[in-house]
C-alpha positions as CSV (number, residue, x, y, z in Angstrom):
1,X,-21.9,-51.7,-109.7
2,X,-18.6,-53.1,-110.9
3,X,-15.1,-52.5,-110.0
4,X,-14.6,-51.0,-113.1
5,X,-17.3,-48.5,-112.5
6,X,-15.9,-47.3,-109.2
7,X,-12.3,-46.9,-110.7
8,X,-10.8,-43.7,-112.2
9,X,-8.6,-45.6,-114.9
10,X,-5.9,-43.0,-115.2
11,X,-7.6,-39.9,-116.1
12,X,-7.0,-37.5,-113.1
13,X,-9.7,-35.1,-114.3
14,X,-12.7,-37.6,-114.1
15,X,-14.9,-37.5,-110.9
16,X,-15.2,-40.8,-108.9
17,X,-12.7,-43.5,-107.9
18,X,-9.5,-43.5,-106.4
19,X,-6.2,-43.0,-108.0
20,X,-2.8,-42.7,-106.8
21,X,0.2,-40.1,-106.6
22,X,2.4,-39.0,-104.1
23,X,1.4,-35.8,-102.5
24,X,0.4,-36.5,-99.1
25,X,-2.8,-38.6,-99.1
26,X,-5.1,-40.6,-101.5
27,X,-7.6,-38.5,-103.4
28,X,-10.4,-39.1,-105.6
29,X,-10.2,-38.2,-109.2
30,X,-8.3,-34.8,-109.6
31,X,-7.9,-35.1,-105.8
32,X,-5.4,-37.8,-105.9
33,X,-2.8,-37.2,-103.4
34,X,0.0,-39.3,-101.9
35,X,0.4,-43.1,-102.1
36,X,2.9,-45.3,-100.8
37,X,3.2,-49.1,-99.7
38,X,4.7,-50.9,-96.8
39,X,8.1,-52.0,-96.1
40,X,9.3,-55.5,-96.6
41,X,9.1,-56.3,-92.8
42,X,5.2,-55.4,-92.8
43,X,2.6,-57.8,-93.9
44,X,0.0,-57.1,-96.7
45,X,-3.0,-55.5,-95.8
46,X,-6.2,-57.4,-95.0
47,X,-9.2,-57.4,-97.0
48,X,-12.6,-55.5,-95.5
49,X,-15.7,-54.2,-97.1
50,X,-18.1,-51.3,-96.6
51,X,-22.0,-51.2,-96.3
52,X,-23.3,-47.8,-97.7
53,X,-26.2,-48.0,-95.5
54,X,-23.9,-48.1,-92.6
55,X,-22.3,-45.0,-93.4
56,X,-25.4,-42.9,-91.9
57,X,-26.0,-45.1,-88.8
58,X,-25.9,-43.1,-85.9
59,X,-23.2,-44.6,-83.9
60,X,-20.0,-44.0,-81.9
61,X,-18.0,-46.6,-83.7
62,X,-15.9,-45.7,-86.7
63,X,-16.8,-47.0,-90.1
64,X,-15.0,-49.9,-91.8
65,X,-12.9,-49.0,-94.9
66,X,-14.9,-49.0,-98.2
67,X,-13.8,-50.9,-101.2
68,X,-12.3,-47.9,-102.9
69,X,-9.9,-47.5,-99.9
70,X,-9.1,-51.2,-100.0
71,X,-8.1,-51.1,-103.5
72,X,-6.3,-47.8,-103.1
73,X,-4.3,-49.4,-100.3
74,X,-3.5,-52.5,-102.4
75,X,-2.1,-50.1,-105.2
76,X,0.1,-48.4,-102.8
77,X,1.5,-51.5,-101.4
78,X,2.5,-52.5,-104.7
79,X,3.9,-49.4,-106.2
80,X,6.5,-48.1,-103.8
81,X,9.9,-49.6,-102.8
82,X,9.2,-51.6,-100.0
83,X,12.3,-53.8,-100.9
84,X,14.3,-51.1,-99.5
85,X,14.6,-51.8,-95.6
86,X,17.6,-49.6,-94.9
87,X,15.5,-47.5,-92.6
88,X,14.6,-50.4,-90.4
89,X,18.6,-51.2,-90.0
90,X,19.4,-47.7,-89.3
91,X,16.6,-47.2,-86.7
92,X,18.2,-50.3,-84.8
93,X,21.7,-49.2,-85.2
94,X,23.4,-48.3,-82.0
95,X,20.6,-49.6,-79.7
96,X,21.4,-49.9,-76.3
97,X,18.3,-50.3,-73.8
98,X,14.7,-49.6,-74.0
99,X,12.7,-48.0,-71.2
100,X,10.6,-50.7,-69.9
101,X,7.7,-50.2,-70.1
102,X,7.9,-47.0,-71.9
103,X,5.2,-45.4,-69.8
104,X,6.1,-42.4,-68.0
105,X,3.8,-40.7,-65.1
106,X,3.8,-37.3,-63.2
107,X,4.1,-36.9,-59.7
108,X,0.4,-37.7,-59.2
109,X,0.4,-40.9,-61.2
110,X,-1.4,-39.5,-64.4
111,X,0.2,-41.2,-67.4
112,X,1.9,-38.4,-69.4
113,X,3.4,-40.7,-72.1
114,X,2.2,-44.3,-73.2
115,X,4.4,-45.6,-76.0
116,X,3.1,-49.3,-75.1
117,X,-0.2,-48.2,-76.6
118,X,1.5,-48.5,-80.0
119,X,2.1,-52.3,-79.6
120,X,-0.6,-53.0,-82.5
121,X,2.1,-51.5,-85.0
122,X,3.8,-54.8,-84.8
123,X,1.3,-56.5,-86.3
124,X,0.1,-56.6,-90.3
125,X,-1.0,-53.4,-91.8
126,X,-4.8,-53.1,-92.0
127,X,-6.9,-51.7,-94.7
128,X,-7.9,-48.6,-92.4
129,X,-4.0,-47.2,-92.5
130,X,-2.2,-46.4,-95.5
131,X,0.6,-48.9,-95.7
132,X,3.4,-46.2,-96.0
133,X,2.1,-44.5,-93.0
134,X,2.0,-47.7,-91.2
135,X,5.6,-48.4,-92.2
136,X,6.5,-45.1,-90.7
137,X,4.8,-45.7,-87.7
138,X,6.8,-49.0,-87.2
139,X,10.0,-47.1,-87.5
140,X,9.3,-44.2,-85.3
141,X,7.8,-46.0,-82.5
142,X,11.3,-47.4,-81.5
143,X,12.5,-46.3,-78.3
144,X,15.2,-46.3,-76.1
145,X,18.8,-45.2,-75.8
146,X,20.9,-45.4,-78.8
147,X,24.5,-44.6,-79.7
148,X,24.8,-42.4,-82.5
149,X,28.8,-42.4,-82.6
150,X,31.2,-43.0,-79.4
151,X,30.2,-40.0,-77.1
152,X,26.9,-39.1,-78.9
153,X,23.9,-40.8,-77.7
154,X,19.9,-40.4,-78.4
155,X,16.9,-40.8,-76.4
156,X,14.0,-41.7,-78.8
157,X,10.7,-42.7,-78.5
158,X,9.9,-41.0,-75.2
159,X,8.1,-38.0,-76.5
160,X,7.3,-36.3,-80.1
161,X,11.0,-35.5,-80.4
162,X,14.5,-36.8,-79.7
163,X,17.0,-35.7,-76.7
164,X,20.4,-35.8,-77.7
165,X,23.4,-36.1,-75.3
166,X,27.1,-35.3,-76.1
167,X,29.6,-36.6,-73.5
168,X,32.3,-33.8,-72.6
169,X,35.2,-34.2,-70.4
170,X,33.6,-34.1,-67.1
171,X,29.9,-34.3,-67.9
172,X,27.1,-34.4,-70.6
173,X,25.8,-31.8,-72.7
174,X,21.9,-32.1,-73.4
175,X,20.4,-31.0,-76.9
176,X,16.5,-30.4,-76.7
177,X,15.0,-31.7,-73.6
178,X,11.6,-33.1,-75.3
179,X,8.2,-31.4,-74.3
180,X,7.7,-32.4,-70.6
181,X,9.9,-32.2,-67.5
182,X,8.5,-35.9,-66.8
183,X,9.7,-37.5,-70.2
184,X,12.9,-35.7,-70.1
185,X,13.9,-36.7,-66.5
186,X,12.8,-40.5,-67.7
187,X,15.2,-40.0,-70.7
188,X,18.0,-38.7,-68.4
189,X,17.5,-41.6,-65.9
190,X,17.7,-44.2,-68.9
191,X,20.9,-42.6,-70.0
192,X,22.5,-42.5,-66.7
193,X,21.5,-46.3,-65.9
194,X,23.3,-47.2,-68.8
195,X,26.3,-44.6,-69.3
196,X,27.0,-43.7,-65.7
197,X,25.9,-40.9,-63.4
198,X,27.6,-37.6,-64.6
199,X,26.6,-34.1,-64.2
200,X,24.7,-31.9,-66.8
201,X,27.3,-29.2,-68.2
202,X,25.2,-27.5,-70.9
203,X,22.0,-27.3,-72.6
204,X,21.3,-26.5,-76.2
205,X,17.9,-25.6,-77.6
206,X,17.8,-26.1,-81.3
207,X,14.9,-24.1,-82.0
208,X,11.7,-22.4,-80.4
209,X,9.2,-25.0,-80.6
210,X,8.1,-26.5,-77.4
211,X,9.1,-30.1,-78.0
212,X,12.6,-28.9,-78.0
213,X,12.6,-26.9,-74.7
214,X,9.6,-27.9,-72.7
215,X,11.4,-30.6,-70.4
216,X,14.2,-28.3,-69.5
217,X,13.4,-28.5,-65.6
218,X,13.4,-32.1,-65.8
219,X,17.1,-31.7,-66.6
220,X,18.4,-28.9,-64.8
221,X,17.3,-26.1,-62.6
222,X,16.4,-22.6,-63.4
223,X,18.9,-21.4,-60.9
224,X,21.7,-23.5,-62.9
225,X,21.0,-21.4,-65.9
226,X,20.2,-18.1,-64.0
227,X,23.4,-18.4,-62.1
228,X,25.5,-19.1,-65.1
229,X,26.8,-22.3,-63.8
230,X,25.4,-24.2,-66.6
231,X,25.5,-22.7,-70.2
232,X,22.2,-22.6,-72.0
233,X,22.5,-21.8,-75.5
234,X,20.0,-20.9,-78.2
235,X,19.7,-19.1,-81.4
236,X,19.1,-15.3,-81.0
237,X,15.1,-14.4,-80.6
238,X,14.6,-17.9,-79.1
239,X,12.6,-16.6,-76.1
240,X,10.5,-14.0,-78.1
241,X,9.5,-16.5,-80.7
242,X,8.9,-19.3,-78.2
243,X,6.5,-17.3,-76.0
244,X,4.7,-15.6,-78.8
245,X,3.9,-18.9,-80.5
246,X,2.6,-20.3,-77.5
247,X,0.8,-17.3,-76.0
248,X,-0.7,-15.1,-78.6
249,X,-2.3,-17.7,-80.7
250,X,-1.8,-20.4,-78.0
251,X,-5.7,-21.1,-77.5
252,X,-6.5,-21.7,-81.1
253,X,-3.3,-23.2,-81.9
254,X,-3.8,-26.0,-79.0
255,X,-7.3,-26.8,-80.0
256,X,-6.2,-27.3,-83.4
257,X,-3.1,-29.2,-82.4
258,X,-5.5,-31.8,-80.5
259,X,-6.7,-32.4,-84.2
260,X,-3.4,-32.5,-85.5
261,X,-1.7,-35.1,-83.3
262,X,-5.0,-37.0,-82.5
263,X,-4.9,-36.3,-78.9
264,X,-8.4,-37.6,-78.1
265,X,-8.4,-40.7,-80.6
266,X,-8.0,-44.1,-79.8
267,X,-4.9,-45.7,-80.6
268,X,-5.4,-48.5,-83.1
269,X,-6.1,-49.5,-86.7
270,X,-9.2,-47.1,-87.1
271,X,-7.6,-44.4,-84.8
272,X,-4.3,-42.6,-84.1
273,X,-1.2,-44.6,-85.4
274,X,1.3,-41.7,-85.3
275,X,2.0,-38.3,-86.3
276,X,4.6,-38.9,-89.1
277,X,7.4,-36.8,-87.1
278,X,6.9,-38.7,-84.0
279,X,4.0,-40.7,-82.4
280,X,2.6,-37.9,-80.5
281,X,3.0,-35.3,-78.0
282,X,3.6,-36.0,-74.4
283,X,0.9,-34.2,-71.9
284,X,3.1,-33.5,-68.8
285,X,4.6,-30.4,-67.3
286,X,5.8,-27.9,-69.8
287,X,8.6,-25.6,-68.8
288,X,11.0,-22.9,-70.1
289,X,14.3,-22.1,-68.8
290,X,15.6,-18.9,-70.6
291,X,19.0,-19.3,-72.5
292,X,22.0,-17.3,-70.9
293,X,23.9,-17.2,-74.3
294,X,22.5,-16.4,-77.6
295,X,24.1,-17.8,-81.0
296,X,23.9,-14.6,-83.2
297,X,25.7,-15.4,-86.5
298,X,26.8,-18.4,-88.7
299,X,30.3,-19.7,-87.8
300,X,30.1,-18.8,-84.0
301,X,32.0,-21.3,-82.1
302,X,31.4,-22.2,-78.3
303,X,33.4,-24.7,-76.2
304,X,31.3,-26.6,-73.8
305,X,33.2,-28.8,-71.2
306,X,35.8,-29.3,-73.8
307,X,33.6,-29.8,-76.7
308,X,33.8,-27.5,-79.5
309,X,30.4,-26.6,-81.4
310,X,30.2,-24.6,-84.7
311,X,26.9,-22.9,-85.2
312,X,25.0,-22.2,-88.5
313,X,22.0,-19.9,-87.9
314,X,19.0,-20.9,-89.7
315,X,16.1,-18.4,-89.1
316,X,12.8,-18.6,-91.2
317,X,13.4,-22.2,-91.8
318,X,11.2,-24.8,-89.9
319,X,11.1,-22.1,-87.0
320,X,11.8,-18.4,-86.9
321,X,14.6,-19.1,-84.5
322,X,16.7,-22.1,-85.3
323,X,20.1,-23.5,-85.8
324,X,22.1,-26.3,-87.1
325,X,25.5,-27.2,-85.7
326,X,28.6,-29.3,-85.9
327,X,30.6,-31.0,-83.6
328,X,34.2,-31.4,-85.1
329,X,35.4,-33.7,-82.4
330,X,32.8,-36.3,-83.5
331,X,32.5,-35.2,-87.1
332,X,28.8,-35.1,-86.5
333,X,26.4,-32.6,-87.8
334,X,23.1,-31.7,-85.9
335,X,20.3,-30.7,-88.3
336,X,17.8,-29.6,-85.7
337,X,14.5,-30.1,-87.4
338,X,15.7,-28.6,-91.0
339,X,16.1,-32.2,-92.3
340,X,14.4,-35.2,-91.2
341,X,12.8,-38.3,-92.5
342,X,9.9,-36.7,-93.8
343,X,8.7,-33.8,-96.2
344,X,8.1,-31.2,-93.3
345,X,5.4,-28.4,-93.0
346,X,5.7,-25.1,-94.6
347,X,2.5,-24.1,-92.7
348,X,1.6,-26.6,-90.0
349,X,-2.1,-27.5,-89.8
350,X,-2.3,-26.2,-86.1
351,X,-1.5,-23.0,-87.5
352,X,1.6,-20.8,-87.6
353,X,3.5,-18.1,-89.6
354,X,4.2,-19.5,-93.1
355,X,7.7,-20.8,-93.3
356,X,9.9,-19.6,-96.3
357,X,10.6,-22.8,-98.5
358,X,13.2,-20.5,-100.5
359,X,15.2,-19.6,-97.5
360,X,15.0,-23.2,-96.2
361,X,16.5,-24.7,-99.3
362,X,19.1,-22.0,-99.3
363,X,20.2,-22.6,-95.7
364,X,20.5,-26.5,-96.6
365,X,22.7,-25.5,-99.5
366,X,25.1,-23.5,-96.9
367,X,25.2,-26.4,-94.7
368,X,26.2,-28.6,-97.5
369,X,28.7,-26.0,-98.4
370,X,30.1,-25.3,-94.8
371,X,30.4,-28.9,-93.6
372,X,30.6,-31.3,-96.5
373,X,33.7,-33.1,-96.2
374,X,33.8,-32.6,-92.6
375,X,30.8,-34.5,-91.4
376,X,30.3,-38.4,-91.3
377,X,27.2,-38.5,-89.6
378,X,24.2,-36.2,-89.2
379,X,21.3,-36.6,-86.7
380,X,18.3,-34.5,-86.0
381,X,15.8,-33.7,-83.3
382,X,13.3,-36.1,-84.8
383,X,13.6,-39.5,-86.3
384,X,17.0,-41.5,-86.6
385,X,20.6,-40.4,-87.9
386,X,22.1,-40.8,-91.2
387,X,25.6,-42.3,-91.3
388,X,28.4,-42.2,-94.2
389,X,29.2,-38.7,-95.5
390,X,28.1,-39.2,-99.1
391,X,24.5,-40.5,-97.7
392,X,24.4,-37.5,-95.5
393,X,25.0,-35.1,-98.4
394,X,22.6,-36.8,-100.6
395,X,19.9,-36.5,-97.9
396,X,20.6,-33.0,-97.4
397,X,20.5,-32.2,-101.1
398,X,17.3,-34.1,-102.0
399,X,15.8,-32.4,-98.9
400,X,17.0,-29.1,-100.1
401,X,15.8,-29.8,-103.8
402,X,12.4,-30.8,-102.4
403,X,11.6,-27.4,-100.8
404,X,13.2,-25.4,-103.6
405,X,11.2,-27.4,-106.3
406,X,8.0,-27.1,-104.2
407,X,8.7,-23.3,-104.1
408,X,9.7,-22.8,-107.6
409,X,7.0,-24.5,-109.3
410,X,4.4,-23.0,-107.4
411,X,5.7,-19.6,-108.4
412,X,6.1,-20.5,-112.0
413,X,2.3,-21.7,-112.0
414,X,1.1,-19.0,-109.9
415,X,2.5,-16.4,-112.5
416,X,0.5,-18.5,-115.0
417,X,-2.8,-17.7,-113.1
418,X,-3.1,-20.8,-111.3
419,X,-4.3,-20.8,-107.5
420,X,-2.9,-22.6,-104.7
421,X,-5.8,-25.3,-104.8
422,X,-5.1,-25.9,-108.6
423,X,-1.3,-25.9,-108.3
424,X,-1.5,-28.4,-105.5
425,X,-3.5,-30.9,-107.6
426,X,-1.3,-30.3,-110.7
427,X,2.1,-30.3,-109.4
428,X,4.4,-33.3,-110.3
429,X,7.2,-34.1,-108.1
430,X,10.5,-35.4,-109.8
431,X,11.1,-39.3,-109.6
432,X,14.3,-38.9,-107.9
433,X,12.5,-37.2,-105.1
434,X,9.7,-39.4,-105.0
435,X,11.7,-42.7,-104.8
436,X,13.2,-41.6,-101.3
437,X,11.1,-42.4,-98.1
438,X,12.4,-39.4,-96.4
439,X,10.9,-37.0,-98.9
440,X,7.4,-38.4,-98.3
441,X,4.9,-36.5,-96.7
442,X,4.2,-37.9,-93.3
443,X,4.1,-34.8,-91.4
444,X,4.0,-31.9,-94.2
445,X,2.5,-32.7,-97.5
446,X,3.0,-31.5,-101.2
447,X,-0.5,-30.6,-101.2
448,X,-0.7,-28.1,-98.2
449,X,2.9,-27.0,-98.5
450,X,2.1,-25.8,-102.1
451,X,-0.8,-23.8,-100.8
452,X,1.2,-22.3,-97.9
453,X,3.5,-21.2,-100.4
454,X,0.8,-19.6,-102.5
455,X,-0.2,-18.0,-99.4
456,X,3.0,-16.5,-98.5
457,X,3.2,-14.7,-101.7
458,X,-0.3,-14.0,-102.7
459,X,-2.3,-14.2,-99.5
460,X,-5.9,-15.5,-99.0
461,X,-7.6,-13.8,-102.3
462,X,-7.2,-15.9,-105.4
463,X,-8.1,-13.0,-107.6
464,X,-11.3,-14.0,-108.6
465,X,-13.9,-11.3,-107.5
466,X,-16.4,-14.2,-106.8
467,X,-14.3,-15.1,-104.0
468,X,-13.9,-11.7,-102.7
469,X,-17.1,-11.5,-100.4
470,X,-18.4,-14.9,-100.0
471,X,-20.8,-15.8,-97.3
472,X,-19.5,-17.0,-94.1
473,X,-20.1,-20.8,-93.3
474,X,-23.6,-20.8,-91.8
475,X,-25.1,-18.3,-94.3
476,X,-23.4,-20.2,-97.2
477,X,-24.7,-23.6,-95.7
478,X,-28.2,-22.3,-95.7
479,X,-27.9,-21.1,-99.3
480,X,-26.5,-24.1,-100.7
481,X,-29.0,-26.4,-99.0
482,X,-31.8,-24.2,-100.4
483,X,-30.3,-24.2,-103.8
484,X,-29.8,-28.2,-103.7
485,X,-33.6,-28.7,-102.7
486,X,-33.2,-28.9,-98.9
487,X,-31.6,-31.5,-96.9
488,X,-32.9,-34.2,-98.8
489,X,-31.4,-32.9,-101.9
490,X,-28.0,-32.6,-100.2
491,X,-28.1,-36.1,-98.7
492,X,-29.0,-37.5,-102.0
493,X,-25.8,-35.8,-103.5
494,X,-23.7,-36.9,-100.9
495,X,-24.7,-40.5,-100.6
496,X,-24.1,-40.9,-104.4
497,X,-20.5,-39.3,-103.8
498,X,-19.9,-41.5,-100.8
499,X,-20.9,-44.7,-103.2
500,X,-18.8,-43.4,-106.0
501,X,-15.7,-43.0,-103.7
502,X,-15.7,-39.2,-104.2
503,X,-15.2,-38.6,-100.4
504,X,-13.9,-34.9,-100.9
505,X,-17.0,-34.1,-102.6
506,X,-19.3,-35.9,-100.0
507,X,-17.7,-33.8,-97.0
508,X,-17.9,-30.6,-98.8
509,X,-21.5,-30.9,-99.6
510,X,-22.4,-32.2,-96.2
511,X,-20.5,-29.4,-94.8
512,X,-23.2,-27.0,-96.2
513,X,-26.0,-29.1,-94.5
514,X,-24.4,-29.5,-91.2
515,X,-23.7,-26.0,-90.9
516,X,-27.1,-25.0,-92.0
517,X,-28.6,-27.5,-89.6
518,X,-26.1,-28.9,-86.9
519,X,-28.9,-31.3,-85.6
520,X,-29.1,-33.1,-88.8
521,X,-27.9,-36.4,-87.7
522,X,-27.6,-38.3,-91.0
523,X,-25.7,-35.5,-92.4
524,X,-23.1,-35.7,-89.5
525,X,-22.7,-39.5,-89.4
526,X,-22.4,-39.7,-93.5
527,X,-19.8,-36.9,-93.2
528,X,-18.0,-38.7,-90.3
529,X,-18.0,-41.8,-92.4
530,X,-16.6,-39.9,-95.3
531,X,-13.7,-38.4,-93.0
532,X,-13.0,-41.7,-91.9
533,X,-12.4,-42.9,-95.4
534,X,-10.2,-39.7,-96.0
535,X,-8.2,-40.5,-92.9
536,X,-7.8,-44.2,-93.8
537,X,-6.4,-43.4,-97.1
538,X,-3.7,-40.8,-95.9
539,X,-0.1,-41.2,-96.0
540,X,0.3,-38.1,-94.0
541,X,-0.2,-38.7,-90.2
542,X,-1.5,-35.2,-89.5
543,X,-4.0,-35.4,-92.3
544,X,-5.4,-38.9,-90.9
545,X,-5.5,-37.4,-87.5
546,X,-7.4,-34.3,-88.7
547,X,-9.8,-36.4,-90.6
548,X,-10.5,-38.8,-87.9
549,X,-10.8,-36.2,-85.0
550,X,-13.4,-34.5,-87.1
551,X,-15.2,-37.9,-87.4
552,X,-14.8,-38.6,-83.7
553,X,-16.4,-35.3,-82.5
554,X,-19.2,-35.6,-85.1
555,X,-19.9,-39.1,-83.4
556,X,-19.1,-38.1,-79.9
557,X,-19.1,-34.5,-79.3
558,X,-16.7,-31.7,-78.7
559,X,-13.6,-32.9,-76.9
560,X,-12.1,-29.6,-76.6
561,X,-8.2,-29.3,-75.8
562,X,-7.6,-32.2,-74.1
563,X,-3.9,-31.2,-73.3
564,X,-2.5,-28.8,-70.7
565,X,-2.6,-24.8,-71.3
566,X,0.5,-22.8,-71.2
567,X,2.8,-23.6,-67.9
568,X,3.4,-21.0,-65.3
569,X,7.1,-21.0,-66.6
570,X,6.1,-20.2,-70.3
571,X,4.0,-17.6,-69.0
572,X,6.6,-16.1,-66.4
573,X,8.8,-15.6,-69.6
574,X,6.5,-13.0,-71.0
575,X,8.3,-9.5,-71.4
576,X,6.2,-6.3,-70.4
577,X,5.4,-5.9,-74.0
578,X,4.1,-9.3,-74.6
579,X,2.0,-9.2,-71.5
580,X,0.4,-5.8,-72.8
581,X,0.0,-7.4,-76.5
582,X,-1.8,-10.5,-75.0
583,X,-3.9,-8.0,-73.3
584,X,-4.7,-6.1,-76.3
585,X,-5.7,-9.3,-78.1
586,X,-8.5,-9.9,-75.6
587,X,-10.2,-6.7,-75.8
588,X,-13.8,-7.2,-76.7
589,X,-13.9,-4.3,-79.1
590,X,-17.6,-3.3,-79.2
591,X,-17.6,-3.3,-75.3
592,X,-14.8,-1.2,-75.1
593,X,-15.7,1.4,-77.9
594,X,-16.9,3.9,-75.5
595,X,-14.1,3.5,-72.9
596,X,-11.2,5.9,-72.5
597,X,-8.5,4.7,-69.8
598,X,-5.1,6.0,-69.5
599,X,-3.0,4.2,-66.9
600,X,0.6,4.3,-66.2
601,X,2.6,1.1,-65.1
602,X,5.7,1.5,-62.9
603,X,7.6,-2.1,-63.4
604,X,9.9,-1.9,-60.3
605,X,12.1,-4.6,-61.2
606,X,13.0,-3.1,-64.6
607,X,13.1,0.7,-63.6
608,X,10.6,1.6,-66.5
609,X,7.3,3.1,-66.8
610,X,4.8,1.9,-69.4
611,X,1.6,3.7,-70.6
612,X,-1.3,2.1,-71.7
613,X,-4.5,3.7,-73.3
614,X,-7.6,2.0,-74.3
615,X,-9.6,4.0,-76.8
616,X,-11.7,3.0,-79.9
617,X,-11.7,-0.7,-78.4
618,X,-7.9,-0.6,-78.9
619,X,-5.2,-1.1,-76.1
620,X,-2.2,1.0,-77.0
621,X,1.0,0.5,-74.8
622,X,4.5,2.0,-75.0
623,X,7.4,3.0,-72.7
624,X,6.9,6.4,-71.3
625,X,10.0,8.4,-72.7
626,X,12.2,10.9,-70.7
627,X,10.3,14.4,-70.7
628,X,7.1,12.8,-71.8
629,X,4.1,15.5,-72.0
630,X,1.2,13.6,-72.5
631,X,-2.1,13.7,-70.3
632,X,-2.0,12.7,-66.7
633,X,-3.0,9.1,-66.0
634,X,-6.4,7.9,-64.7
635,X,-4.3,5.7,-62.2
636,X,-0.5,4.6,-61.8
637,X,0.1,1.1,-60.8
638,X,3.7,0.2,-59.4
639,X,4.5,-3.4,-59.5
640,X,6.9,-6.0,-60.6
641,X,6.9,-7.9,-64.2
642,X,5.8,-11.0,-62.4
643,X,3.2,-9.0,-60.7
644,X,1.8,-7.6,-63.8
645,X,1.6,-11.1,-65.3
646,X,-0.2,-12.5,-62.4
647,X,-2.8,-9.5,-62.4
648,X,-3.3,-9.6,-66.0
649,X,-3.8,-13.2,-66.5
650,X,-6.1,-13.6,-63.5
651,X,-3.7,-15.9,-61.5
652,X,-3.7,-13.2,-58.6
653,X,-6.6,-11.6,-57.2
654,X,-6.3,-7.7,-57.9
655,X,-7.9,-6.3,-54.9
656,X,-5.9,-8.4,-52.5
657,X,-2.7,-7.7,-54.2
658,X,-3.4,-4.1,-53.7
659,X,-4.6,-4.6,-50.1
660,X,-1.5,-6.5,-49.5
661,X,0.7,-3.9,-50.9
662,X,2.3,-5.9,-53.7
663,X,0.7,-3.6,-56.1
664,X,0.8,0.3,-55.2
665,X,-1.9,2.5,-56.7
666,X,-2.0,6.2,-57.1
667,X,-5.1,7.7,-58.8
668,X,-8.4,5.6,-59.5
669,X,-7.7,2.1,-58.8
670,X,-11.1,1.1,-60.2
671,X,-9.6,1.7,-63.7
672,X,-7.8,-1.7,-63.7
673,X,-11.3,-3.3,-63.0
674,X,-12.8,-1.4,-65.9
675,X,-10.2,-2.7,-68.2
676,X,-10.3,-6.3,-67.0
677,X,-14.2,-6.2,-67.3
678,X,-13.8,-5.6,-71.4
679,X,-11.4,-8.5,-71.8
680,X,-12.6,-11.5,-72.9
681,X,-11.7,-15.2,-72.0
682,X,-10.6,-17.6,-74.9
683,X,-12.4,-20.7,-75.6
684,X,-10.4,-23.7,-75.7
685,X,-13.5,-25.8,-76.7
686,X,-14.8,-23.8,-79.8
687,X,-16.4,-25.9,-82.5
688,X,-14.7,-26.7,-85.7
689,X,-16.9,-29.3,-87.7
690,X,-20.0,-27.6,-86.5
691,X,-21.0,-24.1,-86.3
């Protein structure tokens, strides 16, 4: 078969072969997604080949990039503006010192952050990595202490996010203390070593995602905040959203996040090369210090240690509770995570509520209108700053235009009857947006952002009644395999798709067989190889990690959730309502159908009584109002909020707590055990690529 036979020559509707567009990853035929190239500082891609028979070999080793991928990578390298090396200049600007080595350990000696493992990125781009993603990795991997402007400093490359330090009259204000206490402390120590020891006089959380608050206890103590000695400022609703996101669906999100960030993948040319937004997440101790001051409205001003801060709240953008803010003394704008050097997620692949692209674009317009003419530099909690007022405005405007364009064009086409998957293939981005590196989809992508917009407005159903009541994966798989003449028929189709470079069809067809027969080793190995080809061709870091993690599990087995679960301080921040909500989400409905339990809970440190009622497999809860005339409870438990949390999460033994007097009971104490007996435990190792 000739190269011409394997290449789609310009017709995006033809099956087979790779084409290039700029949406998030390479695709095949109509599947063409994002392409890019390598910066001038990156050497050209090396040549490799692929053996079709090797694709099905049972091995733990990843496959080599195919000829289709090699050709596509070369096309990417030749098609994008790698002569523009300004980002490399900007990432080095203001450099003061590195953390050497850039390895952080916890108190027990376990490595929680290892940026040194990405040393391979200093080499030339291999064919197994999209050249544009390789370029992004070379930029994001840079680490150390940097001066943004005199008085503002950033710690970069010590976690997924940045920590920013503002020097006040007597001390330093910390913005977004990373994910882990260990990395946050290492960052502070690096700053102190080069800027002198000074007290922390304030902390600001830009938003409610863990990479922006988890390291707080590596910077200050909970008592510092509780006593009011150190102001801890966050947008209104911060704690509620931070806790809900990490607790309610935390197990499922964490399992999928392990795929998204490539937590178990080896780091290297055929493995994890970053996540686009940062290299990866640290795996140290996560903490949460609740704020003691809320930002409730745009235009609110606070002065911390002589430094004036003007806030702009931006709820519903990158996070449900988020804010930008401006430092007039430095003419510096903090953009939180609302503008970075990548297209962001409207629906992150780990799972979340769908974000509002329309609102996001409107808040960026508001930022420009409020502060244009004031700022001279803008920095964010990821990536590197943008200097020069005109460049800042252009950056904000093009980021704004990107989200607005995605939103508006999706709405235009869905109102013409196209569904999300169709719109994701059809949408064409304006050249002025495509030409900028910072609108490329290293973390979000045009493809999954468009589908998210469709989902936000139209939900899961595309309107076609054939899709209204489809069989679930295993039943569907068995029927598809039977219709294709059994396993041999499926493998024949999949092998041809793989040979043709139609990897999307290959993995789809094999998915039917694997879910029908999870022990079919040839199907799993061939799908793993196809996943790897899709990963190698992805410009998007999280798409690459998802594909390669799926391949890794097919070859090596389920790796579960390698990162730590919810931290004690995160769990301790649960409100009473959130505790009972969390318990309700664990009720095994069928097991609880015939149970009717009514319990009262006197929360001694809040002077409130809550009632829970389990009936029909549903746990209802509410604050008992004055003069309540409901039925008498089966039991009443008197305890503190923290005792309630410990009891419901299993951190403490119920019987021992009652015996010790920590929990006082009137009525039948066995009712609590009956409730606990119908609560399931989440599974942090549920299967993803197999049934």
